[in-house]
N, C-alpha and C positions, 0 to 999 in steps of 0.2 A: 417607134419608141417615143414615149412622151418627153417633153422638154426637160422635166426634172431627172428622169432616168438618163437622158443623154448627158446632162451636166454632171451627174454623178459618175457615169461611165468615163467622161472625159478627164475629170479630176483623178480617177483611179489610174487611168493610163499615164497621165502626167507624173503622178507620184511614183508610178512603176518605173518610168524612164529615169527619174531622179534618183530612186533608190538603186537602180542598177548601176548608174554612174557612180554613186557614192560607194556602192559595194566594190566596184572595180578599183576606185582610188584607195579605198581601205586596204583592199587585197595587195595592191602594189606596195603600199607603204609597210604593210605587214611583212611581206616578203623581204623587203629591204631591211627592215628591223631584224628579222630572224637571221638574215644573212650576216648582218654586223655582229649579231650575238653568238652565232654558231659557227662562223668561219673557223677552220682548224689552224691554229698557228703553224707557221713553217717549222719543219723538223730537221731540215738538212744542215750541212756544214756552214759555217760563217768565216768571213774573211774580215778581220778588224783592220780597216784601212786608215786608221788614225789613232795610234797608240803611243803614248809617252811613257817612258820609264825614267822620270826625272829624279834628281838627287833627293827630292822630298820623299820619294817612295822607296828608293833603293837605298840610299844613304851608305854607299860603300859596302853594302851587305848588312848594315846594322840598322837600316830604316825599318819602318812599320810594314813594309810590304816586300820581303825578300823574294828571291827568285821563285822558290817552291810555292810561295803564296800566290804570285800572280799566274804561274802556270796552272795551278789548281783552279783558279777562277776561269781561265780560258777553257781548260779541259771540261769542267762540268757544264759549260755553256756551249759546247760544240764548236768553239772557236779553233779552227785548224790551221789558219794562217794569220799572221799579224805583220802590219807595216810598222816597224818599231823606230822611233827616234826619241832623243832625249837631251836635256840640259843638264850637265855637259854629255859629250857623246860617250863617256865611260858607262853610262847606264845601259845604252844599246849594246855596247861590247860585252857587258856582263850578261845580258840575256842571251847574246849570241854565243858566249862562251859555255852556256849551260846546255850544250848541243845534245848530250846524252839525256838530260832530264826533259828537255823540250821534245825530243823524239819519243820518249816514253809517254809524254802527255798528248802525243799526236799533233804538236804544234810545229809549224815551220816559221821561223823568224825571217822576216825580209828587212834588212837593215837600211836605214837612211842616215846620211850625214846631216845633223842639225847645225844651223849656223850660229847657235848660241853657246858660249862658253860660260855665260853668267846672265843674270837678269838684265844687266845694263845693255847687253847686245840686242835685246828686243828692239829697241828704239833707235840704236845707232848703227847697226850692221850695214845698212845701205849706203853709209858714207865712210866705211871702214875698209881700206884695202887689205888689211890683214886678215879678213875674213876669207878672201879667195885664197890666200896662202894656206890657212888652216884647213879649208876644205880639201885643197889638193894633197895636203899632208895625210888627212884622214883617208882619202880615196886610195892613196898609195899604201897605207897601212892595212886596210881592209879589216875583216872580223873573223872570228872563228867559224861563223856561219857562212863565210864566203865574202865576195867583194860587196861593197856598198851598192845598192840598186837605185838609189835616188838622193835628192837634196830636199831638205826641209824637215819639219814645217818651218816657214818663216812668215813674219807678219809685216804688213805695210799699212801703217795707220794714216799715211797720206799717199793716195795713189800716184801722186806726181814722183815719188821716190822710185817707182818702177822703171823710170827712164835714167836713173843714175847709172854711173859706171859699174857698180858692184853688181847690181841686179842684171844689167846687160851681160857682164862677164860670165855670171853663174848660169844664166839661161843659155847662153851659147855653149858653155862647157857641158850642160846637161844634154843638149841636142847633139853635140859632137860625140859624146860618150854613151849615148843611148840610156841616160839616166832619167827617171821620172822626177817631177817636182811637186812638192805639197806646199800650196800657198794659201795663207789666210789673208785674202785681199777682197776689195770690191770689184764690181763689175768693170769699171773703168780701167783698173790696173790689169784685168785679164787681157784687154785689148793691147795695153802697152807691153806687157810681158811676152805675149805671142808675136808681137812685132819684131822682138829680138831673135826669136827662134820659132818660126812658124810650124816646124815638124816636132817640136818638143812635146813629150807627154806631160800635160799639166793637170794635176788633181787640185780641183778647187775645193779647199777646205770649207766645210759647211754650206757649200753651194750658195755663197752670199750670206753670212751671218747677220748682216744687217736687214735681211728681208728683201733682197733683190726681187722684184716681181717675176712671177713665173714666165710671162711673155718675154722678158729680157733674158732669163736663163735659157729659154728655148732658142732664142735668136743666137746666143753665143754658142750653144751646142750645134746648130746649124752651120754657123760659120767656121768653127774650129773642130774638125774631125778627131783630134787627138785630146780634146778637153774631156775630163771626167768630173762628175759632181759627187762629192763625199758629203754625207747627210747628217752628221752629228750637229746638235744645237741648232738645226734649221727651223726658224720660226715659220709657223703656218703650214708645217708638213702634215701634221695629223689633226683630225677632227674628232667628232663624238665617237666614243668607244675605242679610241686609240687606233682607228683606221685612218688610211690616207684620205686627205682632203681631195675633192674631186679633181681639181686643176692638176695636183701633183700625181694622182693616179693615171690620168690622161697622158701626162708628160712621160711618165715612166713606161707606159705601154707603147708610146711612140718611139722612145729611145731606150729600150731595155738594156742595151749593152754599154750604157754611159754613166751608170751610177753606182755607187759604193756605200757601204755603211761603215761607221767608226765609233770608237768609244770616247775619244779625246779625253784620256786620263791625265789632264794636265794639273789637277790637284788630287790629293789623296781621297777626297770625298767621292770622286769619279770611281776610283778603285773600289771603294766600299759599296757603291751601288752598281757595280759591273753586272751583276746578275739582273737586276732590274732593267738596265739599259738594253741588254741582249734580249731579254724577254719582250720589251717594247718592240723592238725591231721584228721579232718572230711573230708577234701579234699582227702588225700591218703587212708584213710580207705574206702572211696566210691569206690575205684578201686579194692577192694578185694571182694570175694564172701561174700554175706550178713552174713552168719554164722561165717566166719573167722573175719570179721570186728566187729561183736558184741562181739566175745570172746575177741579180743584184746582190744577194747574200753572200756569194762566193765565186762564181766563175769569172766574174768581170775582173776582180782583183787578181785571181790566180793567173789569168791569161796575160795580165800586164807583166808578170815576173816569171813566167815560164820560158826557159831558154828556147 
């Protein structure tokens, strides 16, 4: 082979190798893109583990979202169980009292006692001994859907308040009575709350709404076997195409029994966008293995409250 022919042949082979590599990379990217675009949304039942029926929505039956309205929203979105709490607790009782309507809509109401009688309680409950008395009164009263199954949602805007006497008393009460707790707190407060009641079932609202790093979330899940992460409003959860970001997908595959979804209907705009919220969950759930999707969508919540 002459020198010119050899160099031409060598360049051809080099281009062949580069082309093959480029084709392989392109193929992988194309498969990933196609998967993101064509993965079928999850179509099974949903458990809404963070639902408020506040006075703004219910309004004593005269508000913009009466019981038939909210049940219809749940029904058309395949929401079969809800963790209900409200400010004040009359909203939760109203939803529970509509037992026949809820059953007809295929919805089971899991009632929680909220610590808030009014908006002022959001920032003062942790230093108010009357809150413990109110909680005990509500627990004794129960609801038409049966006994209350948990406490919360409550907020701690300063994690140090998790060490206060009211928080200690309520965490110990929850553990003693087998009640779950829904807490809107930072990761520091998780450690403080669990120190009061190591066996309590704590649902971490938003799994750290401030953007707690995924590595820290993973460490807390490993440390506390009864800690669950609820995923509404969670920054950094989804990436392009509404699918889970890689770090979150990896964490859910590692801990498929430890996550829940929720709507957090804290204002009426969230009720008005309820369909879109549930569709968003179904989209990224569809990108998970079916058994993992079903666990996070429904089974994990249902198992928490199955006698």
